[in-house]
C-alpha positions as CSV (number, residue, x, y, z in Angstrom):
1,M,30.9,-41.4,31.3
2,K,31.7,-38.8,28.7
3,S,28.1,-38.9,27.4
4,I,26.8,-38.0,30.8
5,Y,29.1,-35.0,31.0
6,A,28.0,-34.0,27.4
7,V,24.3,-34.2,28.4
8,I,24.9,-32.2,31.6
9,L,26.8,-29.6,29.6
10,G,24.1,-29.4,27.0
11,L,21.4,-28.9,29.6
12,F,23.5,-26.2,31.3
13,I,23.9,-24.4,28.0
14,L,20.2,-24.8,27.1
15,G,19.2,-23.5,30.5
16,F,21.6,-20.5,30.2
17,S,20.3,-19.6,26.8
18,L,16.7,-19.8,27.9
19,S,17.3,-17.7,31.0
20,S,19.2,-15.1,28.9
21,N,16.3,-14.9,26.5
22,A,13.8,-14.4,29.3
23,Q,16.0,-11.6,30.7
24,A,16.2,-9.9,27.3
25,C,12.5,-9.1,27.7
26,I,13.1,-6.8,30.7
27,D,15.9,-4.3,31.0
28,Q,16.5,-4.1,34.8
29,L,18.6,-1.0,34.4
30,R,15.7,0.9,32.8
31,I,13.1,0.3,35.5
32,N,12.1,3.4,37.4
33,P,8.8,3.1,39.2
34,T,8.6,6.9,39.8
35,Y,9.3,7.9,36.2
36,P,7.0,10.8,35.4
37,C,5.0,9.5,32.4
38,P,3.3,12.7,31.0
39,D,0.6,10.7,29.1
40,L,-1.9,9.3,31.5
41,D,-4.3,8.1,28.7
42,Y,-5.1,4.4,28.4
43,N,-3.4,3.2,25.2
44,P,-2.6,-0.4,26.3
45,V,0.4,-2.3,25.1
46,C,1.2,-6.0,25.7
47,G,4.7,-6.4,27.0
48,C,6.9,-9.3,26.2
49,D,6.3,-10.5,29.8
50,N,2.6,-10.9,28.9
51,V,1.5,-8.0,31.1
52,T,-0.9,-5.3,29.8
53,Y,0.5,-1.8,30.5
54,R,-1.4,1.5,30.6
55,N,0.7,2.9,27.7
56,L,4.1,2.7,26.2
57,C,5.7,5.0,28.7
58,Y,4.6,2.8,31.6
59,A,5.9,-0.3,29.8
60,I,9.3,1.0,28.9
61,N,10.2,3.4,31.6
62,R,8.5,2.1,34.7
63,S,8.8,-1.7,33.9
64,G,11.8,-1.9,31.6
65,V,10.0,-3.8,28.8
66,N,12.1,-4.1,25.7
67,Y,9.5,-5.6,23.3
68,Y,5.8,-5.0,23.1
69,V,2.8,-5.1,20.7
70,D,-0.1,-2.6,20.7
71,G,-3.3,-3.7,22.5
72,T,-4.1,-5.8,25.5
73,C,-2.5,-9.2,26.2
74,S,-5.8,-10.8,27.1
75,G,-8.0,-9.2,24.4
76,F,-10.4,-7.9,27.1
77,E,-9.3,-5.2,29.6
78,L,-10.9,-2.5,31.7
79,D,-9.3,0.7,32.8
80,V,-10.7,3.0,35.5
81,F,-9.1,6.4,36.0
82,P,-8.4,7.9,38.5
83,N,-8.4,5.3,41.2
84,V,-9.3,7.9,43.8
85,V,-12.1,10.2,42.8
86,S,-12.7,13.4,44.8
87,E,-15.5,15.9,44.9
88,N,-15.2,17.6,41.6
89,M,-13.6,14.9,39.5
90,V,-15.0,12.7,36.7
91,L,-14.4,9.0,36.5
92,K,-13.2,7.8,33.1
93,I,-13.9,4.2,32.1
94,T,-12.2,2.5,29.1
95,L,-13.1,-1.0,27.8
96,S,-10.7,-2.6,25.2
97,Q,-11.7,-5.9,23.6
98,A,-10.4,-7.8,20.7
99,A,-13.8,-8.9,19.4
100,E,-16.8,-6.6,19.1
101,T,-19.1,-8.3,21.6
102,S,-22.0,-7.0,23.6
103,T,-20.8,-5.9,27.1
104,T,-22.5,-4.9,30.3
105,F,-21.0,-2.4,32.8
106,M,-21.9,-2.3,36.4
107,L,-20.9,-0.1,39.3
108,V,-21.3,-1.8,42.7
109,D,-20.3,-1.1,46.2
110,V,-18.3,-3.5,48.3
111,W,-21.5,-5.1,49.6
112,G,-22.8,-5.8,46.2
113,K,-25.4,-3.0,45.8
114,I,-25.7,-2.0,42.2
115,F,-25.5,1.8,41.6
116,I,-25.2,1.9,37.8
117,Q,-25.8,-0.7,35.2
118,R,-25.4,-0.1,31.4
119,Q,-25.3,-2.0,28.2
120,L,-22.2,-0.9,26.2
121,P,-22.0,-0.9,22.4
122,A,-20.4,-3.9,20.7
123,V,-17.1,-2.1,19.7
124,K,-13.5,-2.9,20.2
125,R,-12.7,0.3,22.3
126,F,-15.3,2.2,24.2
127,E,-14.6,5.2,26.6
128,F,-17.1,7.0,28.7
129,Q,-17.3,9.2,31.8
130,L,-19.4,8.6,34.8
131,D,-20.6,12.1,35.4
132,E,-23.1,10.9,38.0
133,I,-20.3,9.8,40.3
134,I,-20.8,13.0,42.2
135,Y,-24.2,11.7,43.4
136,I,-22.8,8.4,44.7
137,P,-21.9,8.3,48.4
138,R,-18.3,8.2,49.5
139,G,-16.7,4.7,49.8
140,T,-15.0,1.9,47.9
141,Y,-16.6,0.7,44.6
142,I,-16.0,-1.9,42.0
143,A,-16.3,-1.1,38.2
144,L,-17.2,-4.4,36.5
145,V,-17.6,-5.3,32.8
146,Y,-18.6,-8.7,31.4
147,N,-19.5,-9.8,27.9
148,T,-21.5,-12.5,26.2
149,A,-18.3,-14.6,25.6
150,G,-18.0,-15.0,29.4
151,N,-15.1,-12.6,29.9
152,Y,-15.1,-10.2,32.8
153,R,-12.8,-7.6,34.4
154,Y,-13.1,-5.4,37.4
155,Q,-11.2,-2.6,39.1
156,K,-11.7,-1.1,42.5
157,F,-11.7,2.6,43.1
158,V,-12.5,5.0,46.0
159,R,-15.0,7.9,45.9
160,Q,-13.8,10.5,48.4
Protein backbone atom coordinates (compact mmCIF):
# COMPACT_ATOMS: atom_id res chain seq x y z
CA MET A 1 0.00 0.00 0.00
CA LYS A 2 2.87 2.36 0.80
CA SER A 3 4.31 1.82 -2.68
CA ILE A 4 1.06 2.96 -4.31
CA TYR A 5 1.14 6.17 -2.26
CA ALA A 6 4.80 6.65 -3.18
CA VAL A 7 3.97 6.25 -6.91
CA ILE A 8 1.04 8.67 -6.66
CA LEU A 9 3.16 11.21 -4.78
CA GLY A 10 5.96 10.83 -7.35
CA LEU A 11 3.55 11.39 -10.25
CA PHE A 12 2.08 14.43 -8.49
CA ILE A 13 5.54 15.95 -7.95
CA LEU A 14 6.54 15.19 -11.55
CA GLY A 15 3.33 16.74 -12.87
CA PHE A 16 3.79 19.83 -10.71
CA SER A 17 7.39 20.31 -11.85
CA LEU A 18 6.43 19.90 -15.52
CA SER A 19 3.59 22.39 -15.21
CA SER A 20 5.80 24.92 -13.42
CA ASN A 21 8.43 24.57 -16.18
CA ALA A 22 5.77 25.21 -18.82
CA GLN A 23 4.56 28.28 -16.93
CA ALA A 24 8.10 29.62 -16.69
CA CYS A 25 8.01 30.18 -20.45
CA ILE A 26 5.26 32.82 -20.20
CA ASP A 27 5.04 35.51 -17.54
CA GLN A 28 1.29 36.18 -17.25
CA LEU A 29 1.90 39.42 -15.36
CA ARG A 30 3.90 40.85 -18.26
CA ILE A 31 1.22 40.31 -20.93
CA ASN A 32 -0.19 43.58 -22.26
CA PRO A 33 -1.86 43.15 -25.69
CA THR A 34 -2.04 46.94 -26.17
CA TYR A 35 1.59 47.66 -25.29
CA PRO A 36 2.82 50.30 -27.79
CA CYS A 37 5.74 48.56 -29.51
CA PRO A 38 7.55 51.39 -31.35
CA ASP A 39 9.36 49.06 -33.75
CA LEU A 40 6.96 47.65 -36.33
CA ASP A 41 9.72 46.03 -38.43
CA TYR A 42 9.66 42.30 -38.96
CA ASN A 43 12.63 40.88 -37.03
CA PRO A 44 11.19 37.50 -36.03
CA VAL A 45 11.96 35.74 -32.78
CA CYS A 46 10.91 32.22 -31.82
CA GLY A 47 9.41 32.19 -28.35
CA CYS A 48 9.81 29.36 -25.85
CA ASP A 49 6.14 28.55 -26.65
CA ASN A 50 7.21 27.73 -30.25
CA VAL A 51 5.39 30.76 -31.68
CA THR A 52 7.09 33.14 -34.12
CA TYR A 53 6.65 36.75 -33.02
CA ARG A 54 7.02 39.86 -35.21
CA ASN A 55 9.90 41.16 -33.07
CA LEU A 56 11.24 41.07 -29.53
CA CYS A 57 8.88 43.77 -28.23
CA TYR A 58 5.83 41.79 -29.33
CA ALA A 59 7.19 38.59 -27.77
CA ILE A 60 8.10 40.05 -24.39
CA ASN A 61 5.58 42.82 -23.81
CA ARG A 62 2.48 41.65 -25.65
CA SER A 63 2.83 37.91 -25.05
CA GLY A 64 4.91 37.62 -21.87
CA VAL A 65 7.61 35.39 -23.36
CA ASN A 66 10.59 34.88 -21.05
CA TYR A 67 12.88 32.93 -23.40
CA TYR A 68 13.41 33.22 -27.15
CA VAL A 69 15.88 32.71 -29.98
CA ASP A 70 16.34 34.96 -32.99
CA GLY A 71 14.64 33.81 -36.19
CA THR A 72 11.48 31.94 -37.02
CA CYS A 73 10.28 28.80 -35.29
CA SER A 74 9.39 26.97 -38.48
CA GLY A 75 12.31 28.15 -40.58
CA PHE A 76 9.91 29.49 -43.23
CA GLU A 77 7.73 32.54 -42.54
CA LEU A 78 5.97 35.29 -44.46
CA ASP A 79 5.13 38.76 -43.18
CA VAL A 80 2.76 41.22 -44.84
CA PHE A 81 2.61 44.76 -43.50
CA PRO A 82 0.26 46.51 -43.09
CA ASN A 83 -2.76 44.19 -43.10
CA VAL A 84 -4.99 47.00 -44.34
CA VAL A 85 -3.59 49.00 -47.25
CA SER A 86 -5.27 52.29 -48.13
CA GLU A 87 -4.94 54.53 -51.18
CA ASN A 88 -1.41 55.94 -50.79
CA MET A 89 0.24 53.14 -48.83
CA VAL A 90 2.83 50.61 -49.90
CA LEU A 91 2.61 46.93 -49.02
CA LYS A 92 5.83 45.47 -47.56
CA ILE A 93 6.47 41.73 -47.93
CA THR A 94 9.19 39.91 -45.96
CA LEU A 95 10.18 36.28 -46.45
CA SER A 96 12.38 34.57 -43.83
CA GLN A 97 13.67 31.06 -44.45
CA ALA A 98 16.36 28.92 -42.86
CA ALA A 99 17.64 27.51 -46.15
CA GLU A 100 18.40 29.47 -49.29
CA THR A 101 15.85 27.87 -51.61
CA SER A 102 14.10 29.19 -54.67
CA THR A 103 10.74 30.69 -53.74
CA THR A 104 7.70 31.89 -55.67
CA PHE A 105 5.49 34.77 -54.57
CA MET A 106 1.88 35.14 -55.68
CA LEU A 107 -0.77 37.72 -54.98
CA VAL A 108 -4.27 36.33 -55.50
CA ASP A 109 -7.78 37.50 -54.72
CA VAL A 110 -10.24 35.44 -52.70
CA TRP A 111 -11.54 33.78 -55.89
CA GLY A 112 -8.09 32.60 -56.94
CA LYS A 113 -7.33 35.16 -59.65
CA ILE A 114 -3.58 35.77 -59.80
CA PHE A 115 -2.65 39.46 -59.89
CA ILE A 116 1.11 39.20 -59.36
CA GLN A 117 3.52 36.28 -59.60
CA ARG A 118 7.29 36.58 -59.04
CA GLN A 119 10.28 34.35 -58.59
CA LEU A 120 12.18 35.46 -55.47
CA PRO A 121 15.93 35.07 -55.04
CA ALA A 122 17.22 32.09 -53.08
CA VAL A 123 18.26 33.99 -49.95
CA LYS A 124 17.47 33.57 -46.25
CA ARG A 125 15.72 36.93 -45.88
CA PHE A 126 14.13 38.91 -48.66
CA GLU A 127 12.10 42.11 -48.36
CA PHE A 128 10.30 43.91 -51.13
CA GLN A 129 7.50 46.41 -51.60
CA LEU A 130 4.52 45.98 -53.86
CA ASP A 131 4.36 49.46 -55.33
CA GLU A 132 1.84 48.26 -57.92
CA ILE A 133 -0.71 47.66 -55.15
CA ILE A 134 -2.25 51.04 -56.06
CA TYR A 135 -3.37 49.55 -59.41
CA ILE A 136 -5.12 46.57 -57.84
CA PRO A 137 -8.86 46.88 -57.17
CA ARG A 138 -10.14 47.17 -53.61
CA GLY A 139 -10.86 43.90 -51.85
CA THR A 140 -9.41 41.03 -49.84
CA TYR A 141 -6.22 39.41 -51.11
CA ILE A 142 -3.86 36.60 -50.19
CA ALA A 143 -0.08 36.92 -50.33
CA LEU A 144 1.36 33.43 -50.83
CA VAL A 145 4.91 32.10 -50.95
CA TYR A 146 6.03 28.55 -51.64
CA ASN A 147 9.43 27.00 -52.22
CA THR A 148 10.91 23.96 -53.93
CA ALA A 149 11.09 22.12 -50.58
CA GLY A 150 7.28 22.10 -50.41
CA ASN A 151 6.94 24.78 -47.72
CA TYR A 152 4.29 27.45 -48.09
CA ARG A 153 2.87 30.34 -46.10
CA TYR A 154 0.12 32.82 -46.78
CA GLN A 155 -1.36 35.92 -45.21
CA LYS A 156 -4.54 37.78 -45.98
CA PHE A 157 -4.76 41.54 -46.25
CA VAL A 158 -7.27 44.13 -47.38
CA ARG A 159 -6.80 46.73 -50.10
CA GLN A 160 -9.07 49.71 -49.31
